[in-house]
C-alpha positions as CSV (number, residue, x, y, z in Angstrom):
1,M,-14.8,-29.5,-33.2
2,R,-14.9,-32.9,-35.4
3,G,-14.0,-36.0,-33.8
4,V,-14.7,-38.4,-31.1
5,P,-15.1,-36.5,-28.0
6,E,-12.8,-37.9,-25.2
7,Q,-11.7,-35.9,-21.8
8,P,-7.6,-36.0,-21.9
9,A,-6.4,-38.1,-19.1
10,G,-4.1,-35.8,-16.8
11,L,-6.3,-32.6,-17.1
12,A,-7.6,-31.3,-14.2
13,Y,-9.5,-28.0,-13.8
14,E,-10.3,-25.6,-10.9
15,A,-13.2,-22.9,-11.8
16,D,-12.4,-20.6,-9.0
17,L,-8.9,-20.2,-8.0
18,L,-8.6,-16.4,-8.0
19,T,-11.3,-14.0,-6.3
20,A,-12.6,-10.9,-8.2
21,A,-10.2,-8.7,-6.5
22,E,-7.2,-11.0,-6.7
23,E,-8.0,-10.9,-10.5
24,S,-8.0,-7.1,-10.4
25,D,-5.0,-6.7,-8.8
26,L,-3.0,-8.7,-11.0
27,L,-4.4,-7.3,-14.1
28,G,-3.3,-3.8,-12.9
29,R,0.2,-5.1,-12.3
30,F,0.1,-7.1,-15.8
31,R,-0.8,-3.5,-17.9
32,G,2.4,-2.1,-16.3
33,L,4.8,-4.8,-17.6
34,G,6.9,-4.6,-20.4
35,L,5.6,-7.3,-22.9
36,E,6.9,-8.6,-26.1
37,P,5.4,-10.1,-28.9
38,V,5.7,-13.4,-29.5
39,V,7.8,-14.2,-32.6
40,M,8.2,-17.4,-34.4
41,R,9.7,-17.9,-37.6
42,G,10.2,-14.4,-37.6
43,A,6.6,-13.5,-37.9
44,A,5.4,-11.6,-34.8
45,S,1.7,-12.9,-33.4
46,R,-0.6,-11.0,-31.5
47,R,0.1,-12.3,-28.2
48,R,2.5,-10.6,-26.1
49,V,4.2,-12.4,-23.2
50,G,6.4,-11.4,-20.6
51,H,9.0,-14.5,-19.1
52,F,10.1,-14.5,-15.4
53,G,12.7,-16.7,-13.9
54,V,13.4,-18.8,-17.1
55,G,13.0,-17.0,-20.4
56,Y,12.0,-19.6,-23.6
57,D,13.0,-18.3,-27.3
58,F,10.1,-19.5,-29.6
59,D,12.6,-19.8,-32.5
60,S,15.2,-21.6,-30.6
61,A,13.4,-23.3,-28.6
62,G,16.3,-22.4,-26.0
63,T,15.8,-21.2,-22.3
64,A,17.8,-18.5,-20.9
65,P,17.5,-16.6,-17.1
66,A,15.3,-13.8,-17.2
67,E,14.1,-11.3,-14.5
68,P,13.2,-13.0,-11.1
69,I,9.7,-14.0,-10.4
70,P,7.7,-11.3,-8.9
71,D,6.5,-11.4,-5.6
72,Y,2.9,-11.2,-6.5
73,L,3.4,-13.9,-9.2
74,L,5.1,-16.1,-6.3
75,R,2.1,-16.0,-4.3
76,L,0.1,-17.3,-7.3
77,R,2.9,-19.8,-8.0
78,D,2.2,-21.2,-4.5
79,R,-1.5,-21.6,-5.0
80,A,-0.9,-23.6,-8.4
81,A,1.6,-25.7,-7.0
82,V,-1.1,-26.9,-4.0
83,L,-3.6,-27.4,-7.3
84,A,-1.0,-29.5,-9.0
85,G,0.3,-31.4,-5.8
86,T,4.0,-30.4,-6.5
87,E,6.7,-28.0,-4.4
88,P,6.0,-24.4,-5.8
89,S,9.9,-24.1,-6.3
90,A,9.3,-26.7,-9.1
91,F,7.8,-23.7,-11.0
92,V,10.9,-22.1,-12.3
93,E,9.0,-20.1,-15.0
94,A,6.0,-17.8,-15.0
95,L,5.1,-16.6,-18.7
96,V,2.6,-13.9,-18.7
97,T,0.6,-13.8,-22.0
98,Q,-1.9,-11.2,-23.2
99,Y,-4.4,-11.9,-25.7
100,P,-6.0,-8.9,-27.6
101,P,-9.5,-9.5,-29.0
102,G,-9.4,-11.7,-32.1
103,A,-6.0,-13.3,-30.6
104,T,-5.3,-16.9,-31.0
105,I,-2.9,-19.4,-30.4
106,G,-2.5,-22.5,-32.8
107,W,-2.1,-26.2,-31.8
108,H,0.9,-27.3,-30.0
109,R,2.4,-29.0,-26.9
110,D,4.3,-27.1,-24.5
111,A,8.2,-27.3,-25.6
112,R,9.2,-30.7,-24.2
113,V,12.3,-28.3,-22.6
114,F,9.8,-27.9,-20.0
115,G,8.9,-30.5,-17.6
116,S,5.8,-32.8,-16.8
117,V,3.5,-30.3,-15.1
118,V,2.0,-27.3,-16.7
119,V,-0.4,-25.0,-14.7
120,G,-2.2,-22.0,-16.4
121,V,-4.6,-19.4,-14.7
122,S,-6.7,-17.5,-16.6
123,L,-7.6,-14.0,-16.5
124,G,-9.8,-11.0,-17.8
125,S,-12.4,-12.9,-19.8
126,D,-13.5,-16.6,-20.5
127,A,-11.7,-18.6,-23.2
128,V,-12.1,-22.4,-24.7
129,M,-9.2,-24.8,-24.5
130,R,-9.5,-27.2,-27.1
131,F,-7.7,-30.5,-27.2
132,Q,-6.9,-33.1,-29.9
133,R,-4.8,-36.3,-30.5
134,R,-4.8,-39.1,-32.9
135,A,-6.0,-42.5,-31.7
136,A,-4.8,-46.1,-33.2
137,G,-6.4,-46.2,-36.6
138,G,-5.8,-42.2,-37.0
139,E,-9.2,-41.5,-35.2
140,R,-9.2,-38.0,-34.2
141,R,-10.3,-37.2,-30.4
142,V,-11.1,-34.0,-29.2
143,F,-12.3,-32.0,-26.0
144,E,-13.3,-28.9,-25.3
145,Q,-12.5,-27.3,-21.8
146,P,-14.3,-23.8,-21.0
147,L,-11.6,-21.5,-19.2
148,A,-13.7,-19.1,-16.9
149,R,-12.0,-16.2,-15.9
150,R,-10.0,-16.5,-12.4
151,S,-9.9,-20.6,-13.2
152,A,-6.8,-22.7,-13.6
153,Y,-6.0,-26.0,-15.2
154,V,-3.3,-28.6,-14.5
155,L,-1.6,-30.7,-17.6
156,T,0.3,-33.7,-16.7
157,G,0.7,-37.2,-18.1
158,A,-1.1,-37.8,-21.7
159,A,-2.9,-34.3,-21.5
160,R,0.6,-32.6,-21.5
161,W,2.5,-35.1,-23.4
162,T,0.2,-36.6,-26.1
163,W,-2.6,-34.0,-26.5
164,Q,-2.5,-31.1,-28.5
165,H,-4.1,-27.8,-27.7
166,S,-5.4,-24.3,-28.5
167,V,-7.3,-21.5,-27.8
168,P,-9.5,-20.0,-30.7
169,P,-10.0,-16.3,-31.0
170,V,-10.9,-14.7,-27.8
171,P,-13.7,-11.8,-28.2
172,E,-12.5,-9.7,-25.2
173,E,-8.8,-9.2,-24.0
174,R,-7.7,-12.3,-22.0
175,W,-4.7,-12.6,-19.8
176,S,-3.1,-16.1,-18.6
177,V,-0.3,-17.2,-16.5
178,T,1.4,-20.1,-17.2
179,F,4.1,-21.8,-14.5
180,R,6.4,-24.5,-15.8
181,Q,8.8,-26.9,-14.3
182,L,12.2,-27.5,-16.5
183,R,12.7,-30.9,-17.5
184,R,15.2,-33.0,-16.0
185,A,18.2,-34.6,-18.1
């Protein structure tokens, strides 16, 4: 990636949030979910998602109530909250995403409707999360965070609000669980 390397302030990483047995249990549960393709501007992506707690419409950028967060994700949410140093109940959305081989997610920041802390848990295969921002004078700053299977990352501060992030194509099926807060009005 071209640019000046710089680690985003507010990015934290935990390599071993889950055991192999915990990952296997979660993946088994995820395969039984009725996931839907992400549709943006009328086009379906290769990623499929399931929203719990709060649903998000990628076209309208709006939220709506969704199925309650299942118990097995509440336990994972508790661990994500400890990692983020926040109360578990602050995370009102659990987003389960399936990335089939070759799937990607382009440059973006999580929608502004969501709060100041985002935690993502990576399962199934390794990936890389790329970060970019423009510094004063237009210089591009970049960073690549390897995401090992069973790991988690936390985005706060500049990593959450200033930097964009993306995931390049994955060679094998990958899953993620993203926990987000709603932004206070």
